[in-house]
VORO-510233 format. One record per atom (N, C-alpha, C): residue in three letters; x, y, z. Coordinates in pm, whole numbers, plus 50000, padded with zeros to 5 digits. Example, Ala and Ser with C-alpha at 12.3 -4.5 7.8 and 13.67 -1.06 7.14 Angstrom:
2
ALA513194943150780ALA512304955050780ALA513204967050780SER512854977550708SER513674989450714SER512905000350787
This chain:
341
MET177070449854516MET176510459754448MET177230472154450ALA176980476454361ALA177250488054262ALA176730502854331HIS177650513154395HIS177280524954461HIS176780535554337ARG175750539154333ARG175020550154239ARG175570559454282VAL176270570754206VAL177100581654228VAL176510592654144THR176110601554176THR175550615154066THR176980622254043LEU177670622253937LEU178610627253892LEU178720643153800ILE179010653853858ILE178690665153782ILE180040666753740PRO180700666153608PRO181810671653561PRO182440683553573GLY181520695253572GLY181820707153594GLY182320716853449ASP182740729953488ASP183190737953397ASP184810736953372GLY185330742953257GLY186390745353230GLY187230730953225ILE188440728353312ILE189250715553304ILE188340708153399GLY187150709453419GLY186130700653516GLY186010684953478PRO185500683953331PRO185420674953260PRO186440667353251GLU187580669353224GLU188910662653238GLU189370656053351LEU189070663453475LEU189270659553592LEU188510649053645ALA187170650553616ALA186250640153633ALA186430628953565GLU186780627753472GLU186990615353362GLU188300607553419ALA189290616353459ALA190480610253520ALA190360605253648THR189320612353717THR188900603153910THR187810592953841ARG187120594853788ARG186130578953737ARG186880568253705ARG188050571453631ARG188870556553600ARG190130552353698VAL190450563553773VAL190930558053917VAL189900550053989LEU188920556954033LEU187800550554130LEU187370537854075ASP187260536453951ASP186690523253903ASP187810513653876ALA189170517953911ALA190140506053912ALA190360503754068SER189740505754189SER189950506354318SER189290493254360GLY188320489454278GLY187690474654327GLY186490477154390VAL186290490554389VAL184710492754441VAL183960494354323ALA182630489954312ALA181860492354199ALA180950503954218PHE180840511554072PHE180340524554088PHE179480525053967GLU178160531753996GLU177350534553836GLU177180548153866TRP177450554053742TRP177760570053756TRP176790576053688GLU175950584453756GLU175080590653677GLU175200605553618VAL175640607453529VAL176070620953487VAL175260630553469VAL175440641453524VAL174580652953498VAL175170666753497GLU174650675753436GLU175570687153391GLU175040700953503ALA176190706753559ALA175640720653614ALA177020730453585GLY176520741853558GLY177680753153550GLY176880762353445GLU178020770253388GLU177530780153290GLU177300774153138ALA177510763053127ALA176740759152976ALA175490755653021CYS174700752953133CYS173710750653147CYS172610763053156ILE173040773853155ILE172240787953171ILE171670787453030ALA171720786752916ALA171050787752817ALA169780779452813GLU170140766952830GLU169170758452826GLU167970758852935TYR168350759453071TYR167750761053172TYR167580773453268GLY168190781653191GLY168290794553267GLY168620797353419THR169680785453439THR169950786453601THR171500776653563PRO172600778253639PRO173830769753655PRO173360758353724LEU172130757553810LEU171880745253906LEU170600739953865PRO170500735253751PRO169140729953732PRO168540717953840ASP167200720153872ASP166670710853948ASP166670692753955HIS166850692853834HIS167160678253790HIS168890673553868VAL169590684253852VAL170930680453958VAL170640679054066LEU169710685154136LEU169570684554274LEU168970672554335GLU167730669654222GLU166850657854246GLU168100644354241SER168960642554156SER169820631754156SER170620631454258ILE170900640654328ILE171840644354426ILE170910636054561ARG169670640954545ARG169110637654678ARG168660621954696LYS168250617054542LYS168060601754520LYS169360595254548ASN170720597954494ASN171690589354512ASN172600590954662LYS172140604854716LYS172700605354851LYS174240607954824ILE174770606454706ILE176190608254706ILE176390617554577ALA177290625754579ALA177860633154448ALA179280635554429LEU179790633754311LEU181480641454314LEU181180647754192LYS181870660054220LYS181680672354163LYS183120678454101GLY183190683753973GLY184080688753927GLY183960705353945PRO185090712553957PRO185000726253968PRO184300733653869ILE183190745253925ILE182230752453863ILE182680766053868THR182720773653759THR183040787353759THR181990797653848THR182490803953911THR181580814254003THR182070830353972PRO181330835253882PRO181690850653843PRO182090859553952VAL183080868053969VAL183080880154066VAL182420888054027GLY181860891054138GLY181190908554146GLY179750905654070ALA179590897353994ALA178350900953916ALA178000884453860GLY176840885853805GLY176420869553757GLY175490864853865PHE175530849953804PHE174920839453875PHE175480837254018ARG174790832754127ARG175320833354256ARG175890816154267SER177100815154352SER178140803154357SER177070793454350VAL177390783254284VAL176710766954253VAL177050760854379ASN178410761054408ASN179010757154535ASN178070758954674VAL177970772754680VAL177280776754826VAL175480773354777ALA175090772654676ALA173430769054634ALA173420751754689LEU174260744454659LEU174710732054662LEU174280728354813ARG175220739554879ARG175420732155006ARG174430737655089GLN173660750455083GLN172540753855128GLN171290748555119THR171000742154989THR169720739354906THR169950722855017LEU170730717855019LEU170930703755024LEU171440699755169GLY171270711755273GLY171730709855401GLY173320704355425LEU174070706855362LEU175670699055377LEU176250710855466TYR176070708455575TYR176300718655667TYR178030719355718ALA178430703155684ALA179830706155704ALA180980704855591ASN181570715555601ASN182750714755478ASN183960706355569LEU184530699355481LEU185480690255536LEU187180689855420ARG188120695355488ARG189170696255399ARG190530697855450PRO191000684355450PRO192100678655492PRO193270687855399ALA194620690655480ALA195510695055422ALA196850686055502ARG197640676755384ARG198180667455439ARG199860669055344SER200730668855354SER202120667455296SER202310657655224ILE202660660555084ILE202990651755007ILE204330647554967GLN205210639254999GLN206250637754926GLN206540637254792GLY207520646254752GLY207590649154639GLY207120662754555LEU206390667754646LEU206210682654622LEU206900690154695GLU207620701354632GLU208660714454714GLU207620723254798THR207970723054923THR207200732154983THR208030738555087ARG207640747155162ARG208520752355273ARG208360745055405TYR207270735055402TYR207020728455509TYR207130715855485GLU207370706055594GLU206970691055613GLU206460685055713ASP205760673255659ASP204780666755787ASP203810673355823VAL203140685855742VAL202050692655772VAL200870682055767ASP199960683855867ASP198590671455888ASP197600678755926LEU196920686455853LEU195900694055921LEU194190691655851VAL193390691055947VAL191880691955898VAL191050703755900ILE190750709055826ILE189730721855861ILE188520717755841VAL187470721155941VAL186310717655955VAL185500731455975ARG185000731255831ARG184290747655814ARG182670746655831GLU182140754055875GLU180660754855884GLU180010759055759ASN179030754755699ASN178870757255532ASN177440763755526THR176560767755616THR175090771255590THR175060785355634GLU175990792455702GLU175200805355766GLU176740813055740ASP176710825955827ASP177840834555828ASP177310842755744LEU178380849855686LEU178300862755560LEU177730851355425TYR177970839655391TYR177630832655324TYR176340828955300ALA175580832455420ALA174070833355386ALA173440839455258GLY174070848855240GLY173790858555098GLY172840869455165ILE172990873555257ILE171580883255301ILE172420898155275GLU172470903255178GLU173060914255119GLU172140925255052HIS172690939155080HIS171690947054957HIS172500960655008MET171900969454879MET172560982554878MET171970992454990VAL172811000055039VAL172201009555124VAL172311022055071GLY171781027354962GLY171451039254905GLY172381034854766PRO173161046154705PRO173831040654574PRO175151037554587ASP175511041054717ASP177401041254723ASP177691032754855ALA176591024154910ALA176991015255017ALA176261002055001ALA176890994955039ALA176350977355054ALA176240974555213GLU175400963055242GLU175580957255395GLU175240944855332SER175870935855432SER175860921855433SER175510918055582ILE174640909055599ILE174720907455745ILE175070890655785LYS175670891055884LYS176430877455908LYS175270870556033ILE175070857356003ILE174190849656057ILE175060838556136ILE174980838056260ILE175660829056343ILE174550825356465THR174250809756431THR173230807556520THR173750793256598ARG173210794156732ARG173320781656814ARG173460763556768HIS172670763756725HIS172070753856643HIS173310751756544ALA173430756756458ALA174670754556376ALA176120754256422SER176210761656523SER177620760856554SER177730751356639GLU176970746656705GLU177120733356812GLU176950720956719ARG176450723956581ARG176350712056519ARG177770708456455ILE178640721356389ILE179730719656348ILE180690716256432ALA180700718856551ALA181500716556669ALA181670704056700ARG180330697956686ARG180380682056730ARG180890674656595PHE180640677856512PHE181180668856371PHE182720672356380ALA183090682856428ALA184420685956435ALA185040673856534PHE184660674856624PHE184890666756766PHE184500648856745GLU183710646456680GLU183330631456615GLU184450627556501TYR184490638356413TYR185890632956332TYR187020635056388ALA187600638856505ALA188700636856569ALA188490624456614VAL187350619956707VAL187190607856786VAL187830596456714ALA187090598556576ALA186860584856480ALA188190584556396ASN188990594656367ASN189960594056293ASN191440595056388HIS191340591756536HIS192520591956627HIS193060605256613ARG192650616656602ARG193080630256607ARG193200634856733ARG194050643056809ARG194560645256932ARG193750660656954LYS193340669856867LYS192860681756952LYS192030687556846VAL191240698356874VAL190190703256823VAL190490718956841THR190580729456761THR190790743656775THR189780749356728ALA189120757856797ALA188130767056763ALA188690781556684VAL188430786156579VAL188810798456523VAL187870807856512HIS187830822156574HIS186920827556582HIS187450843056584LYS186660853456575LYS187050869156582LYS186150872956697ALA186170868256833ALA185250865856933ALA185700882557021ASN186680886956987ASN187330897857083ASN186910909357005ILE186540908656885ILE185810918356826ILE183910918656810MET183750905856743MET182400902156722MET182150896156813LYS181580903756931LYS181350895957049LYS179980888857050LEU179150891356995LEU178080884856977LEU177920872256907SER178070877456763SER178380865256644SER179450853056676ASP180590860356661ASP181700850456706ASP181830847356832GLY181240857856943GLY181180851557064GLY180130836557083LEU179040839257027LEU178080829956996LEU178970814756972PHE179420816856859PHE180020807356794PHE181430800656897LEU182110807756960LEU183120801957034LEU182360794957169GLU181260802957233GLU180620794357342GLU180120784157284SER179530778957192SER178940766057128SER179860757457100CYS181160761357069CYS182380748757080CYS182720746857207ARG182800755757294ARG183280754157425ARG182380742857506ARG181020746957468ARG179550734957527ARG179810724457484VAL180280721657356VAL180220708657297VAL181760701057360ALA182830709157357ALA184060702957410ALA183910697957530VAL183020701257628VAL182670695057747VAL182720680457731ASP181570674757638ASP181440661157629ASP182500655557574TYR183680656757542TYR184950651057478TYR186240656257589ASP185850660257709ASP187000662057804ASP187260649757822GLY188730647557816GLY189750636157840GLY189870628157740ARG189300632957610ARG189460622357492ARG189980634157399ILE189930642457358ILE190020654057274ILE190520669457341GLU191680670857324GLU192260684457374GLU191720695757283PHE191050705657358PHE190390716257310PHE190950727457341GLU191020736557231GLU191670750757234GLU190920762257157ASP191120773457182ASP190650784157060ASP191570796957044ARG191670797956897ARG192450809056868ARG191470817356771ILE192240831556775ILE191310843356701ILE191990839956580VAL191170847856468VAL191610837856354VAL192750847656279ASP192840858956296ASP194250865956250ASP195760859756300ASN195690857256432ASN196650852456528ASN196880835156456MET195550830156429MET195740816756370MET196690815556258CYS196230828356157CYS196680825056045CYS198240826456081MET198600835756117MET200140839556163MET200870825556223GLN200120819256318GLN200770808056366GLN200820793356277LEU199860794256152LEU200140782456075LEU201020786055994VAL201620795555946VAL202840797255883VAL204020798955963GLN204060797056088GLN205340796556163GLN205150783656232LYS204230776056282LYS204460763856354LYS203160756356304PRO202830750756191PRO201440743556180PRO201730730156265ASP202630724156291ASP202830713256360ASP202030713856487LEU201880725356544LEU200970727356673LEU199560724056666TYR199120721556513TYR197480722056533TYR197250709156444ASP195690707256463ASP195290692856427ASP194180696756333VAL192830692956421VAL191440693756371VAL191090710856395LEU190830721556279LEU190340732856310LEU188860731756244VAL188360740056380VAL186900741656332VAL186440756956340LEU185920763256227LEU185660776356195LEU184410780756128PRO183710794156183PRO182550794856100PRO182990797455917ASN181520800755855ASN182010799055674ASN183080806255615LEU183160816555648LEU184020827755587LEU185450824555629TYR185810824355751TYR187090819055804TYR187490808655761GLY186590796955742GLY186980783155704GLY187330785655566ASP186740792555485ASP187070790055324ASP188380799355347ILE188580811155395ILE190040813755369ILE191040805755455VAL190910803255568VAL192090796055635VAL192470779355563SER191280772955478SER191480762055416SER192440764055307ASP192140776255223ASP192950779355129ASP194810780655186LEU195050787955303LEU196290788555353LEU196660777055360CYS196100768355416CYS196360756055459CYS196750745655353ALA196130748155254ALA196490743055099ALA197730747355049GLY198060757155085GLY199430766555037GLY200800761255130LEU200270752655233LEU201590747955335LEU201950733855239VAL201050724955184VAL201250716555135VAL201540713255001GLY201450724654898GLY201480723154754GLY200480733454694GLY199570736354764GLY198500746854669GLY197100738254628LEU196340744454599LEU195010741654576LEU194920726654491GLY195690725954376GLY196140714754310GLY195990702554363VAL196430700554520VAL196100687754572VAL195420686354705ALA194280701654687ALA193520697854816ALA192040694954802PRO191740683654864PRO190190678854813PRO189400684354930GLY188340681354886GLY186900689754965GLY186070677854992ALA185250678755078ALA183790669255125ALA183030681255163ASN181470679755131ASN180450687355182ASN179400676255213ILE179360677355336ILE178580665855411ILE177370671155500GLY176300662155460GLY175130667355539GLY174360654555638GLU173490654755691GLU172550646155740GLU172170633055608ASP171730638455503ASP171280631555419ASP171790630055312GLY173150632755261GLY173860632755138GLY175420639455157ALA176030638455051ALA177420645655060ALA177920648854941VAL178500659954898VAL179170662654798VAL180700662254775PHE181280654854711PHE182950656154729PHE183280665254622GLU184460671954632GLU184730682654503GLU186080684554587PRO186830691254436PRO188140697254477PRO187890711754530VAL188960718254587VAL188440731954670VAL189000741954533HIS189860738654400HIS190120749454326HIS189040752054222GLY189720759654136GLY188780766754037GLY188650762353900SER187840763653830SER187730758453709SER188710761253589ALA189490768953614ALA190600773053485ALA190420770853374PRO189630780453314PRO188930778253177PRO189960779953069LYS190790785353097LYS192110786752981LYS192660774252948TYR192610767053055TYR193180755053010TYR192590738553007ALA191010747852952ALA190130735452940ALA190540727952787GLY190210716452797GLY190490703152674GLY191900705252630GLN192790710352740GLN194690707252709GLN195030696252749ASN194350687552824ASN194930677352871ASN196340680652973ARG196190693853025ARG197160695753126ARG196680695553255ALA195600695753284ALA195250699553466ALA195650688153558ASN196060691853646ASN196200682853737ASN195070677853827PRO194700662453826PRO193520659853870PRO193740651954023THR194890656454088THR194970651954227THR193840655754305ALA193690669154325ALA192450671654425ALA191330664254413MET190860662154264MET189460656254252MET189570641754296ILE190800635154228ILE191140622954313ILE190840619954462LEU191940628654493LEU191730626754671LEU190250633054720SER189800637854658SER188190639754729SER187350626554660GLY187860620754577GLY187320604254564GLY187760596954672VAL188900601754728VAL189290591854858VAL188470596154992LEU188200607554974LEU187430610655120LEU185770603155086MET185390604254954MET184010597754929MET184270582354954LEU185120575554916LEU185440558654944LEU185470559555102ARG186230569055179ARG185930566255320ARG184590569455373HIS183970580355304HIS182560580655363HIS181630567855316LEU181890562155212LEU181180552055186LEU180970539555252GLY182260540855356GLY182590528855446GLY183840522455375TYR184710524655315TYR185860514555242TYR187370522055292PRO187420525555398PRO188800530055456PRO190160522055420ASP190040510155390ASP191240504355345ASP191710506855176VAL190510503955119VAL190420508854938VAL190770527054957ALA190320533655060ALA190670547955033ALA192310549655074ALA192550543055139ALA194210541655186ALA195290536955064ARG194490527254995ARG195260522554887ARG195200533354767VAL194200538054727VAL194180547654653VAL195160558954686GLU194960563054774GLU195960575854820GLU197150574154833LEU197650561754893LEU199070557154835LEU199740556554747ALA198560552654618ALA198860552454493ALA199180563954458VAL198430572454435VAL198340590254413VAL199650592954466ARG200310594254611ARG201080597554672ARG202580590354623GLU202680577254599GLU203840570454528GLU203960578754389VAL202940579254273VAL202990585154173VAL203660599954201ILE203300607854264ILE203670620454273ILE205290621554318GLY205270610354400GLY206630610754497GLY207870607154403GLU207540596054325GLU208240592454194GLU208820605054065GLY207560612654054GLY208080625753979GLY208010621453838ARG208020610353790ARG208030605553648ARG206670607753553THR205730604753624THR204390608453539THR203620618553604VAL203830630553614VAL203090639653681VAL202790653053585THR201600657753612THR201490670253543THR202290682353564HIS202200692253461HIS203380704853502HIS203410708753593ASP202520713153685ASP202450721353784ASP203020712353917LEU203250697153856LEU204010693553973LEU205370690453931GLY205700696753821GLY207250694953774GLY207390685253695GLY206430679553589GLY206660670453503GLY205950673853357ASP205910666253263ASP205180668153157ASP204050659453104ALA203710654453220ALA202540643253152ALA201270649853150GLY200370646353091GLY198870649153082GLY197950645253185THR197100652053206THR195680645853296THR195690631953275SER195610628753158SER195140614553127SER196050604553183GLN197250607953136GLN198650600553144GLN198950598153317PHE198790608553387PHE198750610553529PHE197970595853584ALA196510599753519ALA195710592353595ALA196120575953547ASP196700576553428ASP197070562553408ASP197960555553473ALA199060565153540ALA200070558753607ALA199350554153751ILE198280560553814ILE197760557153914ILE196770545553932VAL196400543453806VAL195450529053771VAL196400518553774GLU197830521553701GLU198480510553703GLU199330503753823ARG199350517853906ARG199940514854044ARG198860511054124LEU197900511454110LEU196520503254182LEU196530487254111ALA196570484554008ALA196710470453940ALA197780466553993ALA198740470353985ALA200340466754079ALA200260464354213GLY199510472754281GLY199370464854406GLY198110455554424ALA197440456054369ALA196360442354384ALA196760430154354ALA197500428554247ALA198350419254195ALA199200416054300ALA200160424154366ALA201160418954456ALA200780409854608SER199430416154615SER198500412054722SER197720399454708ALA197710396154604ALA196670385354557ALA197260371754596
């Protein structure tokens, strides 16, 4: 039976990345039925919003979505579609793995980190207002319910994926009530996993320093929303940048998979963009759907193509286009299937 998946191509380079990813996933051996719906800047003229109701309804119905990058204006304009999707659909857990890829020149080797970010509250709850003409105020919301829920997600992920340690990241030395509650919640959940998963905590600024000094000491990191957004980009930088950084937003009734990077509108339509992050987001989707072996084969094909360096995009040191890079991965999948037949 085919899995019906909502596909949101997105803005800028998004449609090219989405097409490349769709071809790779269709070549994986898992059957998909793609329901393509549009969200982003182009929808505003027709619907008055970058996130029309029918997009949300499609995701609610299918329970699974794959989304390309969508432009978020800085300082003005519409609110982030990504944030709206997460809050409206209850996608409380943001999962962002950062793993070294052979063939990419970086300062580090063998980085293998998983960032688990709370997705629904903190400063990203969007409760802000002007206080007179010359000051603005944002309200940070941290609740025990959301903090314990994300901590348990992190520990359950660690158990299911044979990870060794969970580190809670916070600023409880200064924000003693809000971040203090987050840390207390993580500690309460950690008790249930004593003897199976190691637990520790780090202050966020110290965590950033340690990640660039000795990332090998860390494994699964669990963080409130804002810190998770920032630290996940830092971790992506350890392994080659946002172009290879996948992401998943997971809730009790659905999941949306997306690359971490932006829409890069100046490169739209040029067949230059690197689809690795979106393809690896598709790998996370395969795992979520219950196909770990297929996911491993697709990820291996991506890694082998990058490792060979012959058919890779400009940012990876080659001269291949988006579609040619996807072709190489599809060919590698076909060769692997033939060899095992």
